[in-house]
N, C-alpha and C positions, 0 to 999 in steps of 0.2 A: 853813610849808615849802613849800607850792605856789608862794610867792613866790620862793623861793630857787631852785626848779627853773625857773622861768620865767626868772629873771635870768641862769642859766646858759646856757640855750638862746639868749637874746639876745645874750649875750656870745660865743657861737661863731659866730652869724650876722655880728656886726659884725667878729669877726676876719677872716672870709673876705671881706666887703666891703673891708676895709683892704687885706688881701693882694692882691686883684683891682686896686685902684687903684694900689697900688705897683708892681705888676707892669706894668701899663700905662704907668708913667713910667718904666719902665726900670731899678728898682732891682733889686739882686740878691736871689736867694732867701734867702740866709743874712742879709742884712742885713733884709729884711722880716720873716723869722721872730724876729730878736731884737728888732725894735722893736715887733711885734705882741704877743709877750709881755708886754712892760711895759705896752702900752697897755690889754690886756685882763684884766690881773690884777685880781680883786676888792679891793674895800678891806678892809683889815685887820680893821675892826669888823664886817664882814658874813661870817657863815659860809654856804657854799654847801654844799648836800647834792648828794653824788655822783649823776650819772646814769648808769643801767646799762641796756644793751639787754636785751630781754625773755629772749633765748637767746643763749648764746656760739656762734660758729661752730664747726664740727667740725674737728679738726686734720686736716692734711694728711698723707697716707701714701702712700709710694713701693708700687705694686703688687707682689705677690709673683711670681716668675718664671713660675710655673704659672697665674697670671692675665692675663699680658700678651696671650695669645692672645685671649682673651674680649674685652679692651679693643681690640684692633686689628680683630676682626671685627666690632665694631660701627660701624666707619667703612667698611667695605666690604661689600657683600652676597654677593659670590662672589670668591674670588681662584684663578686657575688658574695660578699660578707654577709651573714645574718647578724646585724647589729641590736635587735631587740625582739624579746618574746614576751607574749601577754596572754595568759589564759583568761577567758571570759566567765561570767556567771551562768552562761548556758552551756558549759563544757567544751566549747571550741577553744583552739589556739590561733592566736594572729601572730603572724611571722612578718617583721620587719626587715629589709634587707637594703642594699644599695641598687636593688633592682626593682624595687616597690614593695607592695603589702599583699599578703595572701591570708586567707582564712581556711584553716584546716581542721578536720576531725582527729584528734590527737589519739584516738583509740585504733582507728583503721588506717590513719594517715591519708585519707582522701582528701583532695583538694576541693573545698567548698566554694571558694570565690577568690578572685583576684580583683582588687579594687584599683582603680586608676586614680593616680594623685598628681597634682600640679608638677611635684617633684618628686622623683622615684628614690631619692637618697633619704632613708628612715633612720633617724638617730635615737628615738626613744618612742615607746608605746605606754599608754595608761587606760583604765577603764574607769568612769566615774559611777556614782552610785545609782545613777539611772540606766547603766548598762552601755553608754554610749562610748565608742572607742575614740581615743584623742592619739593624733599621730604627729610628732615632731620631726621635721624635716629640715633640710639646709636652707629652705626657703620660709620657715615660719611653721605655724601650727593650723592643724587640721582636724575638725571633728566628725566624725564617721557614725552614720547609722547602721548599726550592726546586722539588722535584718536585710536590708536592701543594698548596703554598701555605698549609699550616696554621701557626698559631702554636704553637710548641713551648717557648717561655719568655718572660716579660715581667716589668716591674714591678720593677725593680732599685731599691735605696736610692741614688739618683744625687745628687750635691751640689744638682742642681736637675732637674726634670722636663724643662726645655726643652733637648733636645739639638741641637747646632750642626754638630758635626763628629764623625768617626770614623776610626779608622786600625787596621790590624792590623800588629804590629810583628815584628821578626825572628823573635823567639821564638814567635810565633802568638796572643799575647794582644791582646785588644782594649782600645784606648783610646778613652774617649768624652768628648768636649769638650762642656760645658754651659756656660750663661751664668753660672754660679756655681763653676766649677773643674773639675776633671779626675777621672774614675773609671778604674780598671783592672779589667777583666773577665776571668775565665777561660771562654773560648768553650765548651769541652767540658762543664765542670761548671756553668756558668751562674752562677758565684759572683762577688760582688763582693770583689776582693782587696784594692784600697786606694783611697782617694781624695785628691785635692791639693786642699783647700778653700781655703787661703790663698794662691792663686794669683796673683802681680802682674800687674795688669791685668784680674783678676777672670773674663773672659769668654774661653773658648777657642774663637775663631772659626774657626780653621783649624789643621791638624795635618799635619806631613810628618815623615820619617825621613832624617837625613843618612847619608852611606855608611859610617859607622861604628856605625850602629844607635840614635844618640840621637835623641831627640823634640825637635821644634822646635814651639812653639806661637805662634801669631799671637793676640794680646790687644788690648784697648781702649787699652792703653798700650806697645805696641811687642812684642818678642819675649821669650820665655823659652825656654831650653833646660833639658831634663829627662833624667835618666839613667833609661833604660827597666828597669834592673835593680834600683834601689834606689828609683826614684819620687822622687829627690832633686832639687831644682833646682841646676843647674849654673852659670848665668849668666843675667843678665837685661839686655836692651837696651833703653833707653827713649829713644833719641835718633832714633826713625825718623820721618821728614816725614810729617804726616798721622796720627801716633801709632797710630791703629787699623789693625792688620793684619788684611786680610781673605781674603787667598790666599797659598798657599805653595806651592812646588816646587823640588826640587833637580835641576840639569842634569847629564849624564853627567860632568862634570868637576869636581863637587864645590862649584859655585856656587849660592847660595841665591837664589833669586826670589821676591820679595814684592810683593804689591799692596795699596795703601792708597787712602784716598778722594782723594789728590793725586798719584797716578801709580804707575808700575812701576819697581822697583828691583832691582839685582843686589848681592849682598853676598858678600865673601869671608870666611868665618866661621872661617878658621884652618885648615882641614882640609888636612893634608900629604899629597901624593900623589907617586908615583914611576911610571915607565915600566918594564914588564918584558916580555921576549920570551916569548910562550907559543906552543907548538906544538899547534894542535888535534888530536884524535885522528885516526889513519889511516882513510881512507875504504876501506881493504882489505876485500873481500868475503868473506864465509865461503867456506871451501875446498870444492870440490866433488869428489866421488868421480872418479876417473878410471878406475875399474875398468869393463872390457867384457865382455860374455858371453863365456863359454868356447867355443873352438872356435878352427879354423884354426891349432892348435898353439900358442895362446897362452892362459896361465892368467888365470882373472878377477881374481887377487890382483896380478897384474903389468901394471902399465900398459905402454903403448907408450914407446919412446924419445923420441917427439916430445913426448908428454904430460909425461914427466919433464923435458925441457929447459924446456918452458913454465912448470911449477909451480917450477922452481929460479931463476927470473928475481926479482931483487930488487924490491920494491915501493917506488916513488919516496913519499917523505914529504912531506906539504904544507908549505909555507913557514911559518915562525914569524910570528906578527903581534905587534903591539904593544898593550899592554894597561894600562890605568891601574889602579894599586893604591894604595887609600887606607891609610895606615899611622898616622897620628896626628892631633892636632889642637892648635893653639895657643889657649888660652882668652883670651889676650890681644889677638888679632887679630881686628879687625872692620872691613872697609873697605866702604863704600857708594857705589855710582854710580847716577845717575839715566839712565833711558831718555828722552832728549830728547823724542822722538816722542810720548810719553804724558803729558807733564808736564801737570797740571791735570785728567787723567782720573780717575774713580772707578772703580778695577779692583775687580771682584767675585769673579772666578775666573780661573785660569790653569792650563794643562796643556801639557807638551811631547808632540810626537806622535814617531812612529818615525823622522822625517827630522831631529829635533832642532830644530824649529822651535816657536816658543812660540805657542800660542792664547791670546789674552787677550780675557775677556769684560769689558766695562765697562758703564756705566749709559746709554752713548751709542753702543754699537754692538760688534761683535767684530771683532777684528784679529789677522793673523798677523805676528809678528816675528821677525826674524834676530837671534839671541842674540849675534852676532858684532859687528855694527855698529848693531843697534838699527833698522833700517829697517823699514818696515810695508809691506804689501801693498796696503792701502786696507781699507777697510772692506768685510764681507760684506753684501750685500744680500737683501731678500725673506724677512727673519726675521719671526716674529709680532709680535716687539718688540724694540727696540734695547737694551732693559735685559735683560743676559745674566747669567744666575744660576749655570749650571753647564754642564760640558763633559766629552765622552767621546771623544777622538779614537781614530782607527783602529779604530773598532767597526762591524764588518760591512761593511768597505770605505768606510765613510763618518765624517764628523765629526758628531757628534750634539751638539744645543745645547739647553739650556734656558733659557727667557726667562720673562719675569713674566707672559706672556700664551700660554703653551703651549710645546709640543715641535716642534723642527725639526731637519732634517739638512742638511748641506751636502756637495756634491758635490766630490771631490778632483780633479776635472778642469776644472769651470766656475767652482768656488768660489761658488756661489749658494746660497742657502738655499731650503729647501721646507718648508712647515709639514706637522706630522704631527697626526691628530686622536686622539693618545691621550687628552689632557685637553682639552676645548674646551667653551665655553658652548652651551648648547642653542640650535640653530638658526643657529650661527655657520658 
């Protein structure tokens, strides 16, 4: 038996030697393999014993979603990325990072509060209609009282514990996007209402609402439209360049803007609109009493003739203005156009400001884009990092920017960035 094993090992080494010689002579791999099989076959009269390694290698396994953070943290000692920004109804700005959650005054930059979380890796933020702050982490969902910073609810049975995106719909319900599907939460009762686990494209990277109230989801394989009332899928679009949709936002005219690893795109998703003349409410002030103190032969209940003539003047009505009204959608229509100036850019986030300019954060800088012609105003300098992950325009009179190495704000006059020390490495 020992002789047979030795013969088998010798045959393997011979095979390797012949293969090396043939490769050096320019023979193809397939021809070498076929000839080697013939040359190294044992004689039919000799039975060789199989040779087994002492232990079989362990099977490869894909890590579970809630374990991916542990794997990522093994490669970096500390990560100061600002992953989410959420202005609240009281004028404060909530800053979510991989070092925890903080609340700041966006006008002065003063840190108002630091919130202790069960897991400090924040993936998404949202505010519900009651003003409560919802924090999506790598270990689930947490509800925060904005006044005290205390946790009032946590740990829902989500499709995955890794929360990537959140959005409050027109009814006030909270949609939570994870790397394994969608969940719908009742914010008041704190109840999980439904889940969408078999989401095409699997991961809900980005969420936005269209003007008709439907939910659009950016996934690993394009776009998915979801009916918010029934949680049913309306359509799937898997022809997006770059495949993975990382950022979404609708403009005031019903066009969908999306960012992928290959650039910025605008899509006509078939939303039908019309123009209506709308007359704003009159700015007529409240009527003031014209009564005067009794005396000099005049009753207090009878105004003077001059007062009567002034009060009887007709009040001018403000002029009617044009307003876009969205009426329906065509599910068969989807037209995509590319923003040439951003071709090849890895777009991570995008937001419209009050002037209808698009702020686009990429892995190589922050740019302001004109949505009508695609022109850019150049990259914003002096940010902590060129890798931009989150944006909050028109907050405290500034544009707040979350990067992979900390928080910054941009002046709307000079368009230059300035770092903010909400979360920074020690000694920086």
